[in-house]
C-alpha positions in Angstrom: 101.4 30.8 82.6 101.2 29.0 79.0 98.4 32.1 78.0 99.0 35.4 80.1 96.2 37.1 81.1 97.0 40.4 81.3 92.8 41.7 82.0 94.1 39.4 85.6 93.0 36.4 87.3 90.6 36.6 89.3 90.6 34.0 92.5 87.2 32.7 93.4 86.4 30.2 95.7 84.9 29.7 99.4 88.0 29.8 100.7 89.0 33.3 99.6 85.3 34.5 101.2 85.9 32.8 104.6 90.3 34.0 104.6 88.8 37.2 103.9 86.1 37.8 106.7 88.7 36.6 108.7 92.0 38.0 107.7 91.5 40.4 105.6 95.7 41.8 105.8 96.6 38.4 104.1 95.9 39.5 100.5 95.8 43.5 101.0 99.0 44.8 99.7 102.0 44.3 98.1 103.7 43.5 101.3 101.4 40.5 102.0 102.0 37.3 103.1 99.9 35.6 99.7 101.7 38.7 97.6 104.7 38.2 98.4 104.5 34.9 97.3 102.5 35.8 93.7 105.5 37.6 92.9 107.9 35.5 94.0 108.1 32.9 91.1 111.6 33.2 89.9 112.0 33.9 85.9 108.2 34.1 86.1 107.7 37.3 88.3 108.3 39.8 85.5 104.8 38.9 83.8 103.1 39.3 86.7 104.0 42.4 87.8 101.4 42.9 84.7 98.4 40.8 85.7 96.4 42.5 88.0 94.8 39.9 90.7 91.3 40.1 91.8 89.6 38.6 95.0 85.7 37.8 93.9 83.9 38.0 97.4 80.6 36.7 95.6 79.3 33.0 97.0 77.0 32.5 94.2 79.8 32.6 91.6 78.9 28.7 90.4 76.0 29.7 90.2 76.1 32.8 87.9 78.4 30.2 85.3 75.6 28.0 85.3 73.1 31.2 84.4 75.0 32.4 81.5 75.4 29.3 80.0 73.0 27.9 80.5 71.3 30.7 78.2 74.0 31.0 76.4 72.2 26.9 75.5 68.4 28.6 75.6 69.6 31.2 72.5 
């Protein structure tokens, strides 16, 4: 929380995709288990209310990032 990501926090990785496929309700809604744990951070909770949370479900996120880096180096 050193830098407050007011533009959003993006949760990525293979586990997110698998959990969303098998049990999407784990992440959906403010009353879901994940969101309750996300907001239950004591004195930091009011800050987290201002940070939107996004679940990235694409499986090739690493390849997309590598492509962007390669294009930047090439130019």
